[in-house]
N, C-alpha and C positions, 0 to 999 in steps of 0.2 A: 147171676152170672156165668156159675159154674153148669146152669143146665144147658143155657142157650149156648155156650159153648161145646158141651157134649153132644146137647142136639142136633149140632152143624154138623157135625161127621157122622154121627147118623142117620141124618137125613141124605148126605152125599153116598152114604150106601143104600138109604133105600129108594134113591132115583133110578137105579138098576131095577127096583121092581115090575116094573112093566110085563103083564102075561098080555100074551099074544088076544088079537080081537081085542082089549081094552083100550079106550082113547090114552091122549096125552093130556099135560094138563098140571095143574096146582091143585094138590091136596091139604085141605088144613087138618091137621092131626093135635088133638088136645093130649096133651102126655102128664100124667098123676106121678110125682114122687114122694115117698114116705120120707121122715126126719133121717131115717138110713141112709138115703140115699139112692135108695133102691124104685125106677119106674116101675110101678104098679098096677098103669093101667094107661093106655094109649086109643084112643078112640078118633076116626075120620070123620070127619063129618062133613056130608052132603053131596052132591052128586061132583063129578063122576065117578067117584073112586068109592063108595059108601057100598058097602056090600058085594064087593067086588074082589076076586083073587089079589090082583092088585093092589087093592083096599086091605086086605088081611096078612099082605108080605108085609104091606109100609106101618101096620100098626105095630107086627110079629119086629119088627126089624129097631124101633123105634121105643119098643118093651123093654128091649136089652142094652140103653143107657143106664149107665149109673154116674151118680155125680157125689162130692164128697161129703158126708153127712152136717145136720144143719140142724139148730134149733126150732123149737114150733112146731105146730101143724102141716099135714100135707100139702104143697103146692103144688098147681097145673097151670103147664108152660104150653100156648100154644104155635106151632111151628109149621111154619108153608113148606112143602115138598114139591118140587119140581121134577115131573116125569115126564120122560123124551119119549 
């Protein structure tokens, strides 16, 4: 639940990542959190943003997300980011 709320705010910030010449659309991003609450990985899946400057900006923005520490193993959450 904390990850969903934190990623919602990060997705709003990432929605402004579009670089000139890149398309608009929805980016599917997988974000992995360690039990310390830190996001250690964010991967943009498939077209139209994987491998683009816009995709890199989206991933970097979502990697800054933090949640409260939790018990157990790493958790990966999928977030859809709308790019205008």
